[in-house]
MDTraj code that builds the backbone (N, CA, C; nanometers):
import mdtraj as md
import numpy as np

residues = "MET ASP TYR GLN ALA VAL PHE ASP LYS LEU SER HIS HIS VAL ALA THR SER PRO TYR VAL PRO THR LEU ALA GLU ILE ALA ALA TYR PRO PRO GLU GLU ASN LEU HIS LEU GLU GLN MET LYS GLN TRP LYS ALA GLU ALA ALA LYS VAL PRO GLN GLU THR LYS GLU ARG PHE LEU GLU ALA MET HIS LYS LEU ILE LYS GLU LYS SER GLY ALA".split()
xyz = np.array([
    [1.2645, -1.1775, 0.2378],
    [1.1223, -1.1942, 0.2656],
    [1.0916, -1.1424, 0.4050],
    [0.9712, -1.0971, 0.4181],
    [0.9241, -1.0438, 0.5455],
    [0.8824, -1.1605, 0.6355],
    [0.9568, -1.1816, 0.7436],
    [0.9353, -1.2971, 0.8302],
    [0.7928, -1.3011, 0.8861],
    [0.7459, -1.1890, 0.9399],
    [0.6141, -1.1879, 1.0035],
    [0.5040, -1.2176, 0.9022],
    [0.5145, -1.1629, 0.7818],
    [0.4128, -1.1879, 0.6793],
    [0.4142, -1.3349, 0.6358],
    [0.5334, -1.3935, 0.6227],
    [0.5435, -1.5359, 0.5878],
    [0.4818, -1.6199, 0.6990],
    [0.5129, -1.5856, 0.8228],
    [0.4581, -1.6592, 0.9368],
    [0.3056, -1.6518, 0.9389],
    [0.2510, -1.5343, 0.9111],
    [0.1056, -1.5178, 0.9075],
    [0.0428, -1.6017, 0.7963],
    [0.1040, -1.5988, 0.6781],
    [0.0525, -1.6788, 0.5668],
    [0.0611, -1.8281, 0.5978],
    [0.1707, -1.8695, 0.6591],
    [0.1881, -2.0104, 0.6952],
    [0.0837, -2.0514, 0.7984],
    [0.0611, -1.9691, 0.8970],
    [-0.0398, -1.9999, 0.9996],
    [-0.1788, -2.0123, 0.9370],
    [-0.2117, -1.9221, 0.8463],
    [-0.3403, -1.9280, 0.7777],
    [-0.3505, -2.0555, 0.6931],
    [-0.2428, -2.0886, 0.6230],
    [-0.2444, -2.2069, 0.5374],
    [-0.2629, -2.3347, 0.6204],
    [-0.1924, -2.3435, 0.7310],
    [-0.2029, -2.4623, 0.8168],
    [-0.3444, -2.4759, 0.8718],
    [-0.4071, -2.3637, 0.9023],
    [-0.5427, -2.3678, 0.9583],
    [-0.6483, -2.4021, 0.8539],
    [-0.6202, -2.3764, 0.7262],
    [-0.7236, -2.3944, 0.6243],
    [-0.6972, -2.5085, 0.5268],
    [-0.5767, -2.5642, 0.5262],
    [-0.5451, -2.6665, 0.4271],
    [-0.4736, -2.7856, 0.4908],
    [-0.5103, -2.9061, 0.4494],
    [-0.4423, -3.0237, 0.5036],
    [-0.3107, -3.0545, 0.4317],
    [-0.2785, -2.9797, 0.3289],
    [-0.1603, -3.0072, 0.2481],
    [-0.0434, -2.9176, 0.2875],
    [0.0752, -2.9638, 0.2553],
    [0.1965, -2.8859, 0.2806],
    [0.1977, -2.7662, 0.1846],
    [0.2293, -2.6484, 0.2341],
    [0.2281, -2.5317, 0.1455],
    [0.3499, -2.5284, 0.0536],
    [0.3317, -2.4692, -0.0621],
    [0.4457, -2.4455, -0.1506],
    [0.5063, -2.3113, -0.1119],
    [0.6272, -2.2870, -0.1579],
    [0.6904, -2.1579, -0.1292],
    [0.6083, -2.0423, -0.1841],
    [0.5519, -2.0611, -0.3013],
    [0.4725, -1.9544, -0.3626],
    [0.3497, -1.9196, -0.2779],
    [0.2949, -2.0165, -0.2073],
    [0.1754, -1.9916, -0.1276],
    [0.2050, -1.9116, -0.0007],
    [0.3257, -1.9236, 0.0517],
    [0.3567, -1.8546, 0.1772],
    [0.4577, -1.7416, 0.1612],
    [0.5103, -1.7211, 0.0417],
    [0.6085, -1.6149, 0.0198],
    [0.5438, -1.4779, 0.0410],
    [0.6173, -1.3894, 0.1042],
    [0.5679, -1.2538, 0.1280],
    [0.6859, -1.1578, 0.1249],
    [0.6763, -1.0622, 0.0378],
    [0.7836, -0.9637, 0.0240],
    [0.7308, -0.8282, 0.0691],
    [0.8166, -0.7461, 0.1251],
    [0.7702, -0.6124, 0.1632],
    [0.7344, -0.5321, 0.0386],
    [0.6384, -0.4419, 0.0489],
    [0.5992, -0.3639, -0.0692],
    [0.7154, -0.2774, -0.1175],
    [0.7269, -0.2645, -0.2497],
    [0.8329, -0.1831, -0.3059],
    [0.7970, -0.0360, -0.2926],
    [0.8989, 0.0447, -0.2687],
    [0.8780, 0.1884, -0.2572],
    [0.8456, 0.2446, -0.3951],
    [0.7469, 0.3304, -0.3995],
    [0.7053, 0.3902, -0.5258],
    [0.7874, 0.5165, -0.5501],
    [0.8900, 0.5049, -0.6325],
    [0.9787, 0.6169, -0.6587],
    [0.9110, 0.7248, -0.7421],
    [0.8086, 0.6867, -0.8177],
    [0.7378, 0.7840, -0.9005],
    [0.6666, 0.8876, -0.8137],
    [0.6085, 0.8431, -0.7030],
    [0.5404, 0.9375, -0.6146],
    [0.6392, 1.0349, -0.5513],
    [0.7561, 0.9851, -0.5149],
    [0.8588, 1.0716, -0.4586],
    [0.9034, 1.1754, -0.5605],
    [0.9183, 1.1339, -0.6862],
    [0.9579, 1.2252, -0.7930],
    [0.8506, 1.3317, -0.8143],
    [0.7243, 1.2908, -0.8109],
    [0.6144, 1.3865, -0.8284],
    [0.6140, 1.4894, -0.7140],
    [0.6383, 1.4453, -0.5917],
    [0.6440, 1.5374, -0.4780],
    [0.7576, 1.6371, -0.4953],
    [0.8715, 1.5897, -0.5437],
    [0.9855, 1.6769, -0.5670],
    [0.9522, 1.7805, -0.6749],
    [0.8880, 1.7373, -0.7826],
    [0.8510, 1.8295, -0.8898],
    [0.7525, 1.9351, -0.8410],
    [0.6552, 1.8940, -0.7597],
    [0.5583, 1.9899, -0.7065],
    [0.6269, 2.0928, -0.6171],
    [0.7230, 2.0480, -0.5374],
    [0.7962, 2.1402, -0.4514],
    [0.8769, 2.2387, -0.5355],
    [0.9388, 2.1901, -0.6419],
    [1.0146, 2.2782, -0.7305],
    [0.9217, 2.3752, -0.8032],
    [0.8059, 2.3279, -0.8455],
    [0.7101, 2.4125, -0.9171],
    [0.6564, 2.5233, -0.8265],
    [0.6454, 2.4961, -0.6985],
    [0.5951, 2.5971, -0.6057],
    [0.6917, 2.7148, -0.5951],
    [0.8181, 2.6930, -0.6265],
    [0.9194, 2.7990, -0.6175],
    [0.9217, 2.8882, -0.7423],
    [0.8584, 2.8436, -0.8502],
    [0.8588, 2.9195, -0.9755],
    [0.7600, 3.0355, -0.9642],
    [0.8019, 3.1565, -1.0031],
    [0.7106, 3.2719, -0.9960],
    [0.5886, 3.2541, -1.0868],
    [0.4757, 3.3124, -1.0461],
    [0.3516, 3.2998, -1.1223],
    [0.3662, 3.3591, -1.2621],
    [0.4429, 3.4665, -1.2765],
    [0.4642, 3.5290, -1.4070],
    [0.5293, 3.4307, -1.5052],
    [0.6250, 3.3548, -1.4578],
    [0.6926, 3.2555, -1.5426],
    [0.5954, 3.1469, -1.5850],
    [0.5107, 3.1049, -1.4937],
    [0.4111, 3.0019, -1.5253],
    [0.3139, 3.0516, -1.6323],
    [0.2719, 3.1783, -1.6206],
    [0.1783, 3.2352, -1.7178],
    [0.2429, 3.2483, -1.8556],
    [0.3690, 3.2900, -1.8606],
    [0.4397, 3.2994, -1.9889],
    [0.4525, 3.1617, -2.0534],
    [0.4837, 3.0622, -1.9732],
    [0.4945, 2.9256, -2.0244],
    [0.3610, 2.8785, -2.0800],
    [0.2529, 2.9057, -2.0072],
    [0.1199, 2.8638, -2.0508],
    [0.0826, 2.9296, -2.1836],
    [0.1124, 3.0575, -2.1959],
    [0.0852, 3.1269, -2.3215],
    [0.1663, 3.0679, -2.4361],
    [0.2934, 3.0416, -2.4117],
    [0.3789, 2.9830, -2.5147],
    [0.3305, 2.8433, -2.5528],
    [0.2828, 2.7688, -2.4562],
    [0.2325, 2.6338, -2.4827],
    [0.1066, 2.6399, -2.5683],
    [0.0162, 2.7307, -2.5356],
    [-0.1055, 2.7467, -2.6158],
    [-0.0721, 2.7880, -2.7593],
    [0.0235, 2.8774, -2.7729],
    [0.0650, 2.9230, -2.9050],
    [0.1225, 2.8063, -2.9866],
    [0.2059, 2.7268, -2.9234],
    [0.2665, 2.6108, -2.9904],
    [0.1598, 2.5102, -3.0318],
    [0.0648, 2.4857, -2.9450],
    [-0.0420, 2.3898, -2.9761],
    [-0.1245, 2.4382, -3.0945],
    [-0.1554, 2.5665, -3.0976],
    [-0.2307, 2.6222, -3.2104],
    [-0.1521, 2.6085, -3.3408],
    [-0.0213, 2.6359, -3.3355],
    [0.0631, 2.6245, -3.4561],
    [0.0671, 2.4811, -3.5070],
    [0.0822, 2.3878, -3.4177],
    [0.0952, 2.2471, -3.4563],
    [-0.0375, 2.1855, -3.5005],
    [-0.1480, 2.2365, -3.4470],
    [-0.2774, 2.1803, -3.4834],
    [-0.3338, 2.2420, -3.6128],
    [-0.2712, 2.3509, -3.6571],
    [-0.3155, 2.4128, -3.7806],
    [-0.4348, 2.5037, -3.7617],
    [-0.4668, 2.5384, -3.6399],
    [-0.5828, 2.6249, -3.6140],
    [-0.5462, 2.7708, -3.6223],
])
top = md.Topology()
chain = top.add_chain()
for i, resn in enumerate(residues, 1):
    res = top.add_residue(resn, chain, resSeq=i)
    for name in ("N", "CA", "C"):
        top.add_atom(name, md.element.get_by_symbol(name[0]), res)
traj = md.Trajectory(xyz[None], top)
C-alpha cells in the first residue's frame, strides 16, 4: 500500500468522521501500470517502420477478403 495515500485518507477520515475507520476506508494502492497502452505504443512504432507499399497491398487484400466473405 502507498503510505502517503493511506495517511491522507486517514487524515481526511479523522477530520470528517467520529468513528474508527475500517481498512477498506483508508486502503490505498498505487495505480496499476496499463500494459495495453505500452503494447499499443510498441505496435505503432513497429507499424511506422513498414513501407507504405506494403500497407497498401495489405489494405487491398483486406478489402478483397471482406468482399469475398460478405458475398458482395
